[in-house]
C-alpha positions as CSV (number, residue, x, y, z in Angstrom):
1,M,132.6,109.8,115.0
2,K,129.7,108.6,117.1
3,Q,126.7,110.1,118.9
4,C,126.5,110.1,122.7
5,N,123.8,107.8,123.9
6,G,123.0,110.3,126.7
7,C,122.9,113.8,125.2
8,G,123.3,113.2,121.4
9,K,126.6,115.1,121.3
10,I,128.9,114.0,118.4
11,V,132.2,112.7,119.8
12,S,135.3,110.9,118.5
13,Q,135.4,107.2,118.1
14,T,138.2,107.2,120.7
15,I,136.1,108.8,123.5
16,T,134.3,106.5,125.9
17,M,133.0,109.1,128.4
18,C,131.0,112.0,127.0
19,P,132.6,115.3,128.2
20,V,129.2,117.0,128.0
21,C,126.9,114.7,130.1
22,G,129.3,112.2,131.6
23,I,127.6,109.2,130.1
24,N,129.7,106.1,129.3
25,N,129.5,105.2,125.6
26,S,130.9,102.2,123.7
27,G,134.6,102.1,123.3
28,P,136.6,102.8,120.2
29,L,136.1,100.8,117.0
30,K,138.1,97.5,117.3
31,F,137.3,95.4,114.2
32,I,135.8,95.6,110.8
33,D,135.3,92.2,109.4
34,E,138.6,90.3,109.7
35,Y,140.7,93.5,110.1
36,K,141.7,94.6,113.6
37,I,141.9,98.4,114.0
38,Q,145.3,99.4,115.2
39,T,144.9,103.2,115.1
40,I,142.3,105.7,114.1
41,I,144.1,108.2,111.9
42,Y,141.3,110.6,111.0
43,E,137.6,110.9,111.3
44,D,134.9,113.3,110.1
45,R,131.2,113.2,109.3
46,T,131.6,111.0,106.3
47,S,134.4,108.6,107.1
48,I,136.8,107.1,109.6
49,V,140.4,106.4,108.4
50,C,142.2,103.6,110.2
51,K,145.4,101.7,110.2
52,A,144.5,98.0,110.4
53,A,145.7,94.5,109.8
54,K,144.3,91.0,109.6
55,N,146.7,89.8,112.3
56,K,150.1,90.7,113.8
57,D,151.9,88.8,111.1
58,T,150.4,90.5,108.1
59,S,151.3,93.9,106.7
60,P,149.0,96.8,107.7
61,V,146.6,98.5,105.4
62,T,144.7,101.7,105.4
63,I,140.9,101.3,105.8
64,R,138.4,104.1,105.2
65,I,135.1,103.3,106.7
66,F,132.2,105.3,105.2
67,T,129.5,106.6,107.5
68,E,125.8,106.8,106.8
69,K,126.2,110.5,106.0
70,S,128.8,109.8,103.3
71,G,126.1,108.7,100.8
72,M,128.0,105.5,100.0
73,D,125.7,102.8,98.6
74,E,125.7,100.0,96.0
75,R,125.6,102.4,93.1
76,V,128.5,104.5,94.3
77,A,130.5,101.3,95.3
78,K,130.0,99.9,91.8
79,R,131.4,103.1,90.4
80,F,134.4,103.0,92.7
81,K,135.2,99.4,91.8
82,N,135.3,100.3,88.2
83,E,137.6,103.2,89.0
84,L,140.0,101.0,91.0
85,E,140.5,98.8,87.9
86,K,141.6,101.8,85.9
87,L,143.9,103.0,88.7
88,K,145.9,99.7,88.5
89,K,147.4,101.0,85.3
90,L,149.3,103.7,87.2
91,P,152.9,102.9,88.4
92,D,153.1,101.7,92.0
93,E,156.2,103.7,92.7
94,Y,154.4,107.0,92.4
95,F,150.8,106.3,93.2
96,L,149.2,105.1,96.4
97,R,147.5,101.7,95.8
98,H,143.7,101.4,96.5
99,Y,142.8,97.7,96.6
100,E,139.1,97.1,97.0
101,I,135.7,98.4,98.2
102,K,133.7,96.1,100.4
103,K,130.5,96.0,102.4
104,S,131.2,94.9,106.0
105,S,129.2,92.2,107.7
106,D,127.9,94.9,110.1
107,G,126.7,97.1,107.2
108,P,129.2,100.0,106.6
109,W,131.1,100.1,103.3
110,Y,134.9,100.4,103.5
111,K,137.8,100.9,101.2
112,I,141.1,99.0,101.6
113,S,144.3,100.9,100.5
114,E,148.0,100.6,100.8
115,W,149.4,101.7,104.2
116,M,152.3,104.1,104.0
117,D,154.2,105.5,106.9
118,A,154.4,109.0,105.6
119,A,156.2,112.1,107.0
120,D,153.7,114.8,107.9
121,W,154.3,118.1,106.1
122,N,154.8,120.1,109.3
123,S,157.7,117.8,110.3
124,V,159.2,118.2,106.8
125,F,159.0,122.0,107.1
126,R,160.7,121.9,110.5
127,S,163.4,119.5,109.4
128,G,165.1,122.1,107.3
129,I,165.3,119.7,104.3
130,L,163.6,122.3,102.1
131,D,165.5,125.4,103.3
132,S,167.6,125.6,100.1
133,L,166.0,126.7,96.9
134,P,167.5,123.8,94.8
135,R,166.0,121.3,97.2
136,M,162.6,123.1,97.0
137,V,162.7,123.1,93.2
138,T,163.7,119.4,93.3
139,L,160.5,118.7,95.2
140,F,158.5,120.8,92.7
141,H,160.1,118.8,89.9
142,N,159.3,115.5,91.5
143,I,155.6,116.5,92.1
144,A,155.1,117.9,88.6
145,S,156.7,114.8,87.0
146,I,154.2,112.5,88.8
147,L,151.3,114.7,87.6
148,D,152.7,114.6,84.1
149,I,152.6,110.8,84.3
150,L,149.0,111.1,85.4
151,N,148.1,113.4,82.6
152,K,149.6,111.1,80.0
153,H,147.2,108.4,81.3
154,D,144.5,110.9,80.5
155,H,143.8,111.7,84.2
156,F,144.3,115.0,86.0
157,M,143.7,116.6,89.4
158,P,142.0,120.0,89.0
159,Y,141.6,120.3,92.8
160,L,145.0,119.2,94.0
161,I,145.8,119.9,97.6
162,L,149.0,119.5,99.7
163,Y,147.6,116.5,101.6
164,D,147.2,114.5,98.3
165,L,151.0,114.4,98.3
166,M,152.8,111.9,100.6
167,I,156.5,111.5,101.4
168,P,157.4,108.0,102.7
169,K,159.4,108.5,105.9
170,E,162.3,106.3,104.6
171,K,162.6,108.4,101.5
172,T,162.2,111.8,103.0
173,K,165.8,112.8,102.2
174,N,165.3,111.9,98.5
175,L,162.0,114.0,98.4
176,H,160.3,111.0,96.9
177,I,156.6,111.6,96.4
178,K,153.6,109.3,96.2
179,L,150.3,110.7,95.0
180,N,147.0,109.7,96.7
181,Y,144.9,109.9,93.5
182,K,141.2,109.0,93.3
183,L,139.6,109.0,89.8
184,S,136.6,110.8,91.2
185,R,137.4,113.2,94.1
186,F,133.9,113.1,95.5
187,L,131.4,110.4,96.5
188,N,128.7,113.0,95.5
189,A,129.9,115.7,93.2
190,R,127.1,118.0,94.5
191,A,128.1,117.6,98.1
192,T,128.6,120.8,100.1
193,H,130.6,119.4,103.0
194,N,134.3,119.1,102.2
195,G,137.4,119.1,104.3
196,P,138.8,122.6,105.1
197,M,141.8,122.4,102.9
198,L,139.8,121.1,99.9
199,Q,137.1,123.7,100.5
200,K,139.6,126.5,100.6
201,A,141.0,125.3,97.2
202,L,137.6,125.2,95.7
203,D,136.7,128.7,97.0
204,C,139.8,130.4,95.5
205,H,140.2,128.5,92.2
206,P,139.5,131.0,89.4
207,D,138.1,128.4,87.0
208,I,135.4,127.5,89.6
209,I,134.8,131.1,90.6
210,N,134.3,132.1,87.0
211,Q,132.4,128.9,86.1
212,R,134.7,127.8,83.4
213,A,135.0,124.3,82.0
214,I,137.5,122.3,84.0
215,D,140.5,121.0,82.1
216,F,144.2,120.1,82.4
217,R,145.1,123.7,82.9
218,S,142.9,123.8,86.0
219,G,145.3,121.3,87.5
220,I,148.2,123.5,86.7
221,W,146.7,126.3,88.7
222,S,146.1,124.0,91.6
223,L,149.8,122.8,91.4
224,G,150.9,126.5,91.5
225,K,148.9,127.0,94.6
226,V,150.6,123.9,96.2
227,F,154.0,125.3,95.3
228,I,153.2,128.6,97.0
229,E,152.1,126.7,100.1
230,L,155.4,124.7,100.1
231,L,157.5,127.9,99.6
232,T,155.8,129.6,102.5
233,A,155.1,126.6,104.7
234,D,151.5,127.9,105.0
235,S,148.5,126.0,103.6
236,N,145.9,128.5,105.1
237,Q,146.6,131.5,102.9
238,N,144.4,132.8,100.1
239,I,146.1,132.3,96.8
240,N,145.6,134.6,93.8
241,S,147.5,135.9,90.8
242,S,149.3,138.6,92.9
243,T,150.5,136.1,95.6
244,V,153.9,135.5,93.9
245,D,154.8,139.2,94.1
246,E,154.5,139.1,97.9
247,L,157.1,136.3,98.3
248,D,160.5,137.2,99.8
249,S,163.0,137.5,97.0
250,P,162.0,134.5,94.9
251,D,164.2,133.4,92.0
252,P,163.1,135.5,89.0
253,E,162.6,132.6,86.6
254,L,160.8,130.5,89.3
255,A,158.6,133.6,90.1
256,A,157.8,133.9,86.4
257,L,156.7,130.3,86.2
258,L,154.6,130.6,89.3
259,N,153.0,133.7,88.0
260,A,152.1,132.0,84.8
261,M,150.7,128.9,86.6
262,L,148.5,131.1,88.8
263,S,147.1,133.2,86.0
264,D,143.4,133.8,86.2
265,D,143.3,133.2,82.5
266,P,143.8,129.6,81.5
267,D,145.3,130.6,78.2
268,L,148.1,132.3,79.9
269,R,149.1,129.3,82.0
270,P,151.5,126.6,80.8
271,Q,149.3,124.5,78.6
272,T,150.7,121.1,79.6
273,M,152.2,119.6,82.8
274,E,155.1,118.4,80.6
275,S,156.0,122.1,79.9
276,V,156.0,122.8,83.7
277,V,158.4,119.8,84.2
278,S,160.6,121.1,81.4
279,E,160.8,124.6,82.9
280,L,161.5,123.3,86.4
281,S,164.3,121.0,85.0
282,R,165.9,124.1,83.4
283,I,165.6,126.2,86.6
284,L,167.0,123.3,88.7
285,K,170.0,122.8,86.4
286,R,170.9,126.5,86.6
287,L,170.5,126.5,90.4
288,T,172.6,123.4,91.0
289,C,175.4,124.6,88.6
290,S,175.6,127.9,90.4
291,E,176.1,126.3,93.9
C-alpha cells in the first residue's frame, strides 16, 4: 500500500495512476535489497507479501515487508529472530519454513520465508476432491495430525484459521497439508487491526468472549471451527456450539466429535489433539471399510 502524492488516498502498490485525482505515482515495488520482486501476493496496512528471487537462476522465496504502521522495530525483530531458531525444530515436511528477519538498506524490515505454490481453498472446493466424506475426514485427520506434532513440541495455535493451512499444488490429490505457523501470531498482542478472517475467529471464540485462560483446548475449538468451514465451504459464517446441528446429514460420530470440539466449556472438549487424531482415525477406518 502507498499514499497518493496528490490527494493522499491509500492505493495498492500496483497502481501507478490514482483513480481519485489522476496523479501519476511511483510504480510498483521492484526490489528489496538484492531480491527482485516478481509478484505482489497480498498487501494491507501492516505488510506487503511478495514472491521474490535474487535472480532468475535462484529459487523464489516469500518476502513479507513490514510497513511503518506494523510496529516492527529492533525489539520486535530480536524477538522474531529468537522464535525462528525454535521453529527450526519442527519438521520441514509439515511446516512452512521461515528463514530470517532483516532490515533493508532502504529502512523497512522484512521476513524471508519458503515459497510454496499452494492451491487456493476456493479451487480445492470447486475441484470436487472433497465431495466424499472419507476424503473430507482424511483432510481433517491430516490437519489434526500436524497440530498434534506441534502440540508435542509444546506449541499450539489457539486462533487457527483456514488460511494458516496450505496445500502444495503438486500434492493436492494426496491432501498433503503444510502449516504456516508463527510462534507469536501478532507483532503487537494489543493490536486492534487484524485481517477479517482472524478477527472473525477472535470475535466468536468462547474462550476469548468469556475471558478464560488460553490453553491447548482453545486450539481444539479453533480446529473444530475450521472443520465446519471445510464441510460447508464457507469461511464467513458465525460458528457456535449449535452449528453442527444445522449441517446437512453429517455422520453421527463425526457430528459428535465436532460438537465436543466446539463446546463452550473447555472441560467438555477433547482434552488433547492426540485424542482428536485417534477419533478421526477410527471414523475414517469405518467410513473406508463401508465403501
